[in-house]
N, C-alpha and C positions, 0 to 999 in steps of 0.2 A: 805439537802441543797446537795446540787450535789461539796460543796466542798471536797476534800479527810481531812481524822481524823486529820491525824500528820501536814497539813499544818495551820487544823481551830484549830489546840490546838499551834503551833506556832505563828498564831497571837492571837490570845489569850491574852499567856504570853508578850509579847511588848505592849498590850495594856492595860494588867489589872498595877494594884501600886506596881509591884518588882521594887530592888535598881536596879539603873542606871546600876552598873558593869552586871549584869547580861541581862539588857537590851542589853548593847551594848555586851555584846557572843553573843546574840539574831539574829543580825542584824548581827555577822562576820557570823554568818550560810547561810542568805541570801542572802551578795556580791555577789556570782554568777551568781545569775539570775536580779538581782538587775537592771542592768543601760540599755536602753532602748532612747539611743537620737541622737543629731547628724548631721537627716534626716531632717532637718528644714533652716540648712545652720547657726548653730548657730557654729564658730569655735575659739573662745577665751574661752573659758571654764574653771575659778576656781570652788573647791570645798573644802567644811570645811564634817567632818564627823566626831563624835565624834569615832566612830568605825574605825579598823585597818583594819579587813576585810572589810569590803565597800571598803578603800583607795586603800589596794592592788586593789580587785577589777576595781576601777576606772581606778585606775595608770593603768593595766593592756591591757582596750580598745585604750589607745594610744590615746583619745580624748580633754584630759585634761591639758593645760600648769599648772598647778599648783594644788599642790593635798595638805590641810595642815589636822590634825588633832588636833578639837580643840570639846569641847561639848557649844553649842550651849549656850547659857543663862548662863552658869557660869563662859566663861570666856570672854576677849573679842575677837573677831573677828580678826584671824592675815594679816590687811590687813591695807591702809592707812583710814582718814577719803576720803570723796569725790572718790573712787576709782573705781564703782564698775556702769557703764551704769545701769545697773536690776540684782538686785538681787533675788533671789528665794530661795523659804520653801517650799518644800513637801513633807507633812508624815511625818515632826514634833510637828507640831503645835497641838497638843495634850493634856489631862490628862494622868497626869506622864512619861509626851516629855517635851519638853524643855515649860521652862516657857513665860506667857506672856511681861514679862518687860523685853523680850530677842528686842521688835521691835526698840525702839533707837539708838542700837543696830546695828540693818539692815540699821537704818537710815543712822546712822554716814558713813557707809561705800557704803553709794549709792550717786552717785551724784547729784548736784541740778538738778532739772527737768529731773532723772532717775527715771525709774519704780523698781515696789515691786509684786511679786506674793506671794502669801501666802496661806495656804487651810488649813479647820480642816474638820474636820469628821459630822456630826448632826447626830448620834448615841446617844441614852440615857445614855449612861455612859460620855457623853463629852458632854453634855448640858450644864454643870456648868462650863466647862473649854471656851468652845463658849461665853459663855457668859461674861465674864473675854476676853477672847480674844477683843471681839468685843469693850467694854465700853472701853480698853484699848489703842484698834482704833479709836474710836470716840472722846477720848481724846484728842489723837496726832492731829486727820483733824482743833479739834476747835481751838487748840494753834499756826494752822498753815504751821506748820511739812510736813504735805500732802494732798493730796486730792485725793475723794475715787473716781474712772474709774469705777467700777463695782461690784459690788459684786454678782455673779452669784449659785445660787443655781444649785446642781448633783445630779438626784434623785439617779442613780445608781456610785457612789463614788468605792465602795471598796465589797467583798464577806461579809458578815455575817460574823461571828464565832461563833454565836447562835442564837437560833428564837429568843429569845428578842431583838438583837443589832439588827434585820431587819425590813429598815423601810414597814411599812403594811404585812410586808410576804413574800416580793417582793425578799427575802431573798438575800440582798443587803443595803450597810449603804449611805446614802445617804450625800452631803457634801455640802462645798463651798469653791468656788474659787477668793480672792481676787486681784485685781490690786488699787493698789494707785500711786499717780504719786511724787514726794517731791517736797515740795515747795520751790522755790531760795534765798536764803537765800539772801539779803536785810543787808546790812554796811552801816552803819551811817557817815557819813562824819562829823572827828572836827573839831571842827574855830568854 
């Protein structure tokens, strides 16, 4: 595969079962190359990350109006309920990363009628997590919390770090993009 050994090792380290402080340190190291945004007209962006280095890099771009240190899934998001028109989580929903139990918290900060765009990988070491995530998404849909608009498989999601993780020897890991819309909350009148 064409991925440089040092980069392959760094990506692999984040995706295997290392402890949270170690994973955050690794993300700090990626921060300088991570941000590629703003080209599509999005102007009011808020961000959270568990990595101070990622937040510093994001701050240096001048793209974000607000940035907060927050480890998804272990603490509440630093935003009031029904605050955002859209919430995205890219590259964090995976084995050893952010638990699928974060979904209700993401819904809490999304406005009624707002959108959630979530991603996960489909590589062999993430299949158990992906099944748990999709089960949790299905439960939220059955409860009327949100409606699935899209579940799009992406064959060449990211470069694989090992041949075992590669989708059919392509050198890439496949992934999925999910888009949901938060259902309106109906308030029943008393009386």
